[in-house]
N, C-alpha and C positions, 0 to 999 in steps of 0.2 A: 215449270221446267226447273231443273236443278241448277242452282247457282253455287259453284265450287271454286276453290283455288286449285288450279292445275299447274304443276311445275314440270316443264319439259326439259329433262337433262339430256343434252345433245341437241339443243335448240339452234345451234349454229352449224349443223351438219349439212351436207349437200342434199339430204332428203327432207330437211326441216321446212323448206318453203312449201313443198307439196303437202307435208303434214298439216301445216297451218292452213293452207287453202282448204284441205279436207275438213279440218275442225270447224272452220268458219262456215263451210257449206252446211255443217250440222249446227250452226250457231244458235238457232232458235231452241234447240234442245238444251242449251247451256246458257240461256239469257241471264245476264247479270253476273257472269263468272269473270274471274281474273286468270289470265295465263301469264306465267313467268317463264321466259326462255332462259336457260342456263347453259353456258358453254365457256371454254377457255379462250376461244378466238373472238376477241371483242369486235373486230371489223366485220367478220361474217355474221356474227350474232346480230349486229345492228342492221345489216342488210335484210335478214329474215324478219326482224321485228318491223322494219319499215314496210316491207311487203304486206305483212299481216295487218298492220294498222291501216294501211290504205285499202286493203280488201274489206276490212270491217267497216270503214267509213263509207266506202262506195256501196256496200250492200245494206247498210243500216243495222248491222248486227251489234247487239249490246254486249260486247266483250272488251274488257280492259286488257291491254297487252303490254307487258313490261319485259325487260331483259337485264341480266346481270352476269358478271363473271364470278361473283361470290356465291358459290353453291349453297353454303349453309344459310346465308341470308335469304337466298331465293326460296329455299325449302321451308322457311319458318311459317308455321301455321298451314302448311299444305294439306289439302284433303286428298288429292290424287297426284301421283308422281308418274309421269310417262318417261321411261328410260329407254333411250335408243341412241347409243353412242358407240364409238369404235376407238378404244384405247390404242394409241400409237398411230392412229389414222391409217391411210392406205399404204404408207411406207411399211408399216408392220405387217399388213396383210401380204405384201409382196414377199416378205421373208417367210410368212406362214405357208405360202404356196411354193416358193423356190427351194426351200430346204428339203422338203420331202422329195420333190422331183429330182433333186441332185442325188438322192440316195435310192432312186428307183422305186419310189412310192408316190401314189397320186397326191398332188397338192391341192387342197380344197379348203374353202373358208370355214365351214362348220364340221366337215367330216375329217376323220383321220388326224394325223399329227398336227396339221395346220389348225384344225378346229380346237385341238387340245391347247396349243399355244395361245390362241385367242381367248380361250376360257380362262387361262391363268390371269391374263390381263383384265378381262371383263369382271371377273369375280373379285379381284383385288379392289377395283374401284367400287363395286357394289357393296363391299364390306364397309367402305368409308361412307357411302350414302346411307346405309343402315344406321351407322353411328350418328350421322347428322340427324336422321329422323328421330332417333331416340331422344336427342337433345332438344329439337325445336319443333317437331311435328309427330308426336307419338301416336296419333290416330290416323296417320296417312296410310293409304293403300298404294302399292306399287303395281303399275300396269306395264309389264316389261316387253320390250322388243329387242333388247340387246342380245346379240348372238355370242356363243351358241345357246339359243334359247333354252334347250333342254338342260344343259349342264348348269347354266346360270340359275335356272329355276330350281334345280335339284339342290344346289348349295344353299340358296336363300330359304327354301322351305324346310330344309333339314337343320340348318344351323342358326336360324333367326326366328323371331316371333312376329316379324312384320308380314302382314297379308300380301301375298304376291300372286298375281295372275299374269301369265305370259301368253302371247298371241303369235300366230303365224297364219297367213292365208293358205298355206299348203293344202289342208284338207278340202278347201273350197275349189282350188284351181288345179291340183295335181291330176284329177281324173280327166281334165281336158286334153292332156297330152295323148293319152290312150284313145280317147274318143275321136280326136282329130285324125289320128292315124287310121282309125277304122271308118272314117267318113261319116260319123254319127253326130247328131245334134246334142250338145251338152244340155240344152234346155229340156230335153225329153228324158234325160237320164237321172236316176237317183243313185248316188254312190256315197255310202257312208264309210269313212275311214277312221282308223284309230291306231295307236302305237306310241312311238316317241317322236318328238319333233324332227321333221325332215325324213323320218323313217317310219311312215305309217302305211297301212294296207287297207283294202276294203274288206269288210265282213258282210256288206249288203251292196248289191249292184244290180239295178234293174233298168230297163229301157221300155218306156210306155207300159210300165207295170210288170213286164215279163223279164225273165233272167237275161242279163246282158251277155253272158259268156258265149252262147251260140252265135250271136252277132259278131263277137270278137273273133271267134274261130273262123267264121266264114270270111271275114275281112282279111285275116292273116293268110288264109289259103289263096285268096285272090290277089294279095299285094306282096307276098313275101319275096317274089322275084322282080318286083318293080324297081328299076334303078333310079327312078325319080323320087322315091319315097325318102323323106327326111330321115337321116341316120338316127337321130335321137328318138323320133317318134316310132321308128321301126323297133328300136330296142324296147320301148315301153309297151308296144303292142305284143311283141313276142314274149316279154316277161309276164304280162297279164295272162296270155293264153297258156303259157307253160305252168305258172304257179296258181292259176285259177283265182286270182285276186288282183285288183287294180293297184299298182304300186305308186309310191311317192317317186318323184323324178330322181331323187338322190340315190335310189337303189341301183341306178346305172353304174355307180362307182363300185358296187359290190358284185355285180353279175357280169359286167363287161369291162372289168378292170384292166386287163392287158391291152385292149384296144384303146381305152381312154388314156392310159399312161403313155402309150406310143404317140397319141395325138398331142398330149401335153408336152412331151419331150421334143416334138417336131415344131410346135408352135413358136413363133418369134417372141410372143409376149404372153404372160399369164393374164387371167381375168383382172386381177388387181392392177396390173400395168396398163391394161386397156382403159380401166376406169380413171386411173391417174391422168392418162392422156386426154380424157374427155372432161375432166373437172374444170379446167379453165373456161371452157365453153359454157358449162352450166352456170358458173358464177358470173360470167359476162351477161348471160340472159337475166339472172336474178338482179344484177345491178341495174339493168335497163328497166325491169319491172318495178324496182323500188323507187323509180323516179316518175312513174306514171300515176295518174289519179285513179285509174281502174286497172290494177294489175291483172294480167291474163297469162298464166303460165302455159308455155308451149310444151306438151308432153314430150316432143322430140328433143327439147333442149333442157329438160328437167331431169334430175337424177331419180329414176324409178317411176316418173310420171307425175300426175298432179293430184292424186288422191292417195298419198302415202299414209301408211299405218292406219288406214280407215277401220280395220278390224278392231284395233285398240280403242278407237273412238266409239265404235258400236258397242263394245263391251262396257266402256265407261258410261255411255248413255243408258244402257240397259240396267246397270248397277245403280246409278244415281237417280234415274227416273222410274225405276221399278217396273220395267216393261215385260220381263219374262221372255226375252228374245232367245232364240236357239242359235248358238254360236260355238265354234271350236275354241277350246281353251286348254292350256297346259297347266296341270295342277296335280298334287299328289293323288294317288289311286285309293283314296280313303273308302273303306267299305268294300274294297276289291271290285270297284265298278267295272274295270276292264279285267276279265278273268285271265289268269296266268302271270300277273305282275304283283309284286309286293305292295302293301298299302302305302309305304312311304316313298315309293318310286314315282317320280313325276311322269305322267303319261299325257298324251294329246288325244282329246276326245270331244265329242259334241256335248254341249251342256245347255242348261237353261240358266239365264242370268237375270237376277232381280235384286231388290234391296237387301235381301237376306244373304246374298252371296252368289256363288257359282255352283250349280248343282249338276253333276253328271247325269245324262240321260241313260236309259237302259242300253248297255253295250253287250254285244255277243262276242264270244272269244274269237280271236283271229284264227283263220284256217291253220291247221297243223303245218302245212307246207311252208308257211311264212312266219309262223309264231316264233320258231327257234332263233332265227337271225335277229328278230326284233327284241327278244328277251336278252340275247347276248349284247346287243347294243345298249339296252337299258342297264345292264350290269356294268358295262364300261362307263356309261354316263354317271352312275352312282359312285364309282371309284374315282373317276376324274373330278367330280365335284368335291369329294373329300380331299383329294390332293391339292386342288386349287385353294380350298378354304384353309387348310392347315399349313400349307407352304412346305410340307415335308418332302425332301428329295426322295426318300424311300417310297412315299405314297405316289409321287410323280412317276417313278420308274415302274411301279406296279401297274399304274394305269396304262402306261405305254406298252407294257408287256401284253396286257389284255388287248390293246388296240392293234398291235402288230399281229398277234396270233388270230384274233377274232374279227378285227375290223379291216385293216388295210394290209394284212399279211396273206394268209392262206386264201381268204375269200376274194381278195382283189388281185394281187399280182404275184402270188407265190414267192414272197420275199424269202430269201435264204437267211439262215441264222447269222451269217456274216453281215448281210445287209441290215438285219434287224438290230444287231449290235451297233452298227454304224449310225443308224438313224437315232437310236436311243442316245448314243453319245453326242451326236450333233445337237439334239434338242436340249440335252442337259447342259451342254456348253452354252447354248443360247439363253437358258433360263435367267441368269443374272442380268443379261442385257435386256431381255424382255421385261423383267420385273422392275428395272430401273429406267425404263424408256420414257417415263414422264406421265404415262396414262392419260394422254391428251384425248379429248373427246373427238 
């Protein structure tokens, strides 16, 4: 099994305890490895390190676990770098969500203006990490989970020479929303999705080997007037039936925008504010577990559950252990593997992963009905990455114009030209504050 030095940037985050539990669950695949947790919050970093050390000791896993607040020192001689951090922490995410809502546009973590603002912060930190790697670990590979995954990946693959593979469980789990709505068993379905991160569609969808769509049609006819049906699942089922393709969950923001905006405006708190309220409870649980000889993370009291970022761990294991596993990865569309997208555009698709790298499997073109919106989002992704990397105000405004017109404007909430100007102005006013926010993990 592969013995590597893995550096986890963001190792003091609220998801890090679950990530380390997952990594150590896979510990035999990395026997003899060293993990260095890196974060700016020394207190929380030590809590995560202590949980991981105690899990390793209790399970007999041969993994050395260290922690440091000195990022460059931690990165020295790294083989793999797992990046999963949130610059500005959840306080910045609150702004990402609240500012768009204030101006009549959906506020969301990775989509729309909120996602754009997060991209500015994330890519700024990523540029510094790349500089560190050039200095102290020129052979390292980045396995990225930092959001917005697609824009971060686009910037790094276009403007740096560091190998970057980005992950998201979306293509694995997105079909379940539609299948649950239809009362179908996900284990009996084969749904292959591709596109851009958080915005992918199925180009293959079968159930027990037969076309899935007739079953979805029948389920929609039977349930469309059912008042007990979950609102979100109703949207996903109707969207799949209408577009003849299984959607990513995030397409609700593009096809049901007016309803979602009203829901957000009526809600007492945003999603980020809900998480902020829950964080003290998570850390209370982590402190408790850091004091036990056999830590046992409770999914209900852990941020995101107890097997966080497991897809990144699977990709790392396949890469360093040369397994040839089939996994979804975000990477440039080299060779035009996904028809309809430029070769330097980062797309999300199923790949084979081995010691030679990540290799896209054969992809079919997305259905015409859904290809256009995905291409438009890919073009926004491309321009937003350029804006975040260059720091140009003009580039940022151009990205926002694409976003308002193609992303969260006409397609979502029919934003007026006055509102579009207002939100552009608000975000540009925020840029200095966002860029000077400290970029804490």
